[in-house]
C-alpha positions as CSV (number, residue, x, y, z in Angstrom):
1,X,62.6,-49.9,77.7
2,X,62.3,-50.9,74.1
3,X,59.7,-49.8,71.5
4,X,56.4,-51.7,71.6
5,X,55.6,-53.9,68.7
6,X,51.9,-53.5,68.9
7,X,49.4,-51.0,70.2
8,X,47.7,-51.2,73.5
9,X,44.0,-50.8,73.9
10,X,44.6,-47.4,75.7
11,X,46.8,-46.2,72.8
12,X,44.1,-47.3,70.2
13,X,41.5,-45.4,72.3
14,X,43.6,-42.3,72.5
15,X,44.3,-42.3,68.7
16,X,40.6,-42.8,67.9
17,X,39.5,-40.0,70.4
18,X,42.1,-37.7,68.9
19,X,41.1,-38.2,65.3
20,X,37.4,-38.5,65.7
21,X,37.1,-35.5,67.9
22,X,39.6,-33.3,66.1
23,X,38.8,-29.7,66.8
24,X,36.3,-30.6,69.5
25,X,38.7,-32.0,72.2
26,X,42.3,-31.3,73.1
27,X,44.9,-34.1,73.1
28,X,44.9,-33.9,76.9
29,X,41.1,-34.5,77.0
30,X,41.6,-37.5,74.6
31,X,44.2,-39.0,76.9
32,X,41.9,-38.7,79.9
33,X,39.1,-40.3,77.8
34,X,41.5,-43.2,77.0
35,X,41.9,-43.8,80.8
36,X,45.4,-42.3,81.2
37,X,46.1,-40.6,84.5
38,X,44.6,-37.1,84.7
39,X,47.8,-35.8,86.5
40,X,50.0,-36.8,83.6
41,X,47.4,-36.5,80.7
42,X,49.1,-33.5,79.2
43,X,52.5,-35.1,79.1
44,X,51.2,-38.5,78.0
45,X,49.2,-36.9,75.1
46,X,52.4,-35.2,74.0
47,X,54.5,-38.3,74.2
48,X,51.9,-40.4,72.4
49,X,52.1,-38.0,69.4
50,X,55.9,-38.1,69.3
51,X,57.1,-40.5,66.5
52,X,60.4,-41.2,68.3
53,X,58.7,-42.4,71.4
54,X,55.6,-44.0,70.0
55,X,55.9,-44.6,66.3
56,X,53.1,-47.1,66.1
57,X,50.6,-44.7,67.7
58,X,51.7,-41.9,65.4
59,X,51.4,-44.3,62.4
60,X,47.9,-45.4,63.6
61,X,46.8,-41.7,64.0
62,X,48.0,-41.1,60.4
63,X,46.1,-44.1,59.1
64,X,42.9,-43.0,60.9
65,X,43.2,-39.5,59.5
66,X,43.7,-40.9,55.9
67,X,40.6,-43.1,56.4
68,X,38.5,-40.1,57.5
69,X,39.9,-38.0,54.6
70,X,38.9,-40.7,52.1
71,X,35.5,-41.0,53.6
72,X,34.7,-37.3,53.3
73,X,36.9,-36.6,50.3
74,X,35.1,-34.9,47.5
75,X,35.6,-35.7,43.8
76,X,33.5,-35.2,40.7
77,X,32.0,-38.6,40.7
78,X,31.1,-38.7,44.4
79,X,29.8,-35.2,44.3
80,X,27.4,-36.0,41.4
81,X,26.4,-39.2,43.1
82,X,25.6,-37.5,46.4
83,X,23.6,-34.8,44.6
84,X,21.7,-37.6,42.7
85,X,20.9,-39.3,46.0
86,X,19.6,-36.0,47.4
87,X,17.5,-35.5,44.3
88,X,16.0,-39.0,44.5
89,X,15.2,-38.6,48.2
90,X,13.6,-35.3,47.5
91,X,11.5,-36.8,44.7
92,X,10.4,-39.7,47.0
93,X,9.4,-37.1,49.6
94,X,7.6,-35.1,46.9
95,X,9.8,-32.1,47.7
96,X,9.8,-30.9,44.1
97,X,11.8,-27.7,44.7
98,X,14.5,-29.5,46.6
99,X,14.7,-32.1,43.8
100,X,15.0,-29.5,41.1
101,X,17.7,-27.6,43.1
102,X,19.7,-30.8,43.5
103,X,19.4,-31.6,39.8
104,X,20.4,-28.0,38.8
105,X,23.4,-28.3,41.2
106,X,24.4,-31.6,39.5
107,X,24.1,-29.8,36.1
108,X,26.3,-26.9,37.2
109,X,28.9,-29.3,38.7
110,X,28.9,-31.2,35.4
111,X,29.4,-27.9,33.4
112,X,26.0,-28.1,31.7
113,X,25.1,-24.5,32.7
114,X,27.2,-21.5,31.9
115,X,26.4,-18.4,33.9
116,X,27.0,-15.2,31.9
117,X,26.5,-11.6,32.7
118,X,26.5,-9.2,29.9
119,X,26.8,-5.5,30.7
120,X,25.7,-3.3,27.9
121,X,27.0,0.2,27.5
122,X,25.9,2.6,24.8
123,X,23.4,1.9,22.1
124,X,23.7,0.3,18.7
125,X,21.7,3.3,17.4
126,X,24.6,5.6,18.3
127,X,27.2,3.7,16.3
128,X,28.3,4.5,12.8
129,X,28.6,1.8,10.2
130,X,32.4,1.4,10.7
131,X,32.0,1.3,14.5
132,X,29.2,-1.3,14.2
133,X,31.3,-3.5,11.9
134,X,34.2,-3.2,14.4
135,X,32.0,-4.1,17.4
136,X,30.4,-7.1,15.6
137,X,33.9,-8.4,14.7
138,X,35.0,-8.0,18.3
139,X,31.9,-9.9,19.6
140,X,32.3,-12.7,17.1
141,X,36.0,-13.0,17.9
142,X,35.3,-13.0,21.7
143,X,32.4,-15.5,21.5
144,X,33.6,-17.6,18.6
145,X,33.9,-20.8,20.7
146,X,30.1,-20.8,21.4
147,X,29.0,-19.3,18.1
148,X,29.4,-22.1,15.7
149,X,28.8,-21.4,12.0
150,X,27.9,-17.7,12.4
151,X,29.6,-15.5,9.9
152,X,30.4,-11.8,10.2
153,X,28.1,-10.8,7.3
154,X,25.1,-12.9,8.6
155,X,25.4,-11.4,12.1
156,X,25.7,-7.9,10.6
157,X,22.5,-8.4,8.5
158,X,20.7,-9.5,11.7
159,X,21.9,-6.4,13.6
160,X,21.0,-4.1,10.7
161,X,17.4,-5.5,10.5
162,X,16.9,-4.9,14.2
163,X,18.6,-1.5,14.3
164,X,16.1,1.3,13.9
165,X,17.0,4.1,11.5
166,X,18.7,7.0,13.2
167,X,16.7,9.6,11.3
168,X,13.6,9.1,13.3
169,X,10.8,11.6,13.2
170,X,9.2,12.5,16.5
171,X,5.5,12.4,16.8
172,X,3.7,15.7,16.5
173,X,2.8,17.3,19.8
174,X,-0.8,17.1,20.8
175,X,-2.7,20.2,22.0
176,X,-4.4,19.5,25.2
177,X,-6.8,22.0,26.7
178,X,-6.9,21.8,30.4
179,X,-10.0,22.9,32.2
180,X,-9.8,24.1,35.7
181,X,-13.2,24.6,37.5
182,X,-11.7,27.0,40.0
183,X,-10.6,29.4,37.3
184,X,-13.8,30.1,35.4
185,X,-12.7,33.7,34.6
186,X,-9.9,32.3,32.5
187,X,-12.3,30.4,30.3
188,X,-14.6,33.3,29.7
189,X,-11.8,35.7,29.0
190,X,-10.2,33.3,26.6
191,X,-13.5,32.6,24.8
192,X,-14.3,36.3,24.7
193,X,-10.9,37.1,23.3
194,X,-11.3,34.5,20.6
195,X,-14.7,35.8,19.7
196,X,-13.4,39.4,19.5
197,X,-10.9,38.5,16.9
């Protein structure tokens, strides 16, 4: 028995069943679907996937898998195009929220949005002049790629203008007289003691 020079219809059906139902059907089930004998389906499925026994079937299975991978492969251009199609369909359906979300997702994929989280610890009020200068220099150094044309002194002046003075005076306390209707003896005693003096 020599190696076959072309695939049989059963072999083609087996390969298609195996690739298109990957993860949903076993190779044995695919052999049965391709009309191989149920008694030998397990052995036949194994043999059909053996490159020494059936190299054309194995090659065809590989070609089908590559075709599927290309079809569902994701790259930058196809991703943006798919999101654009979703946005357009949402706009046609007047689904504004979905359209906006698709457009934002396109922008994020293209790198138009930069998500930042800044965690602040301490207060600028608590820093001395030297500590403030050092902190400003660190921030400018860290964010220099996105802060074009901002100089250390300019930034320092802005911070100084917004920084309140540390010698703040607290407002004077306000005397509040509380009246309690249930304790009328207190009012009369306090008023009589003030009139006695």
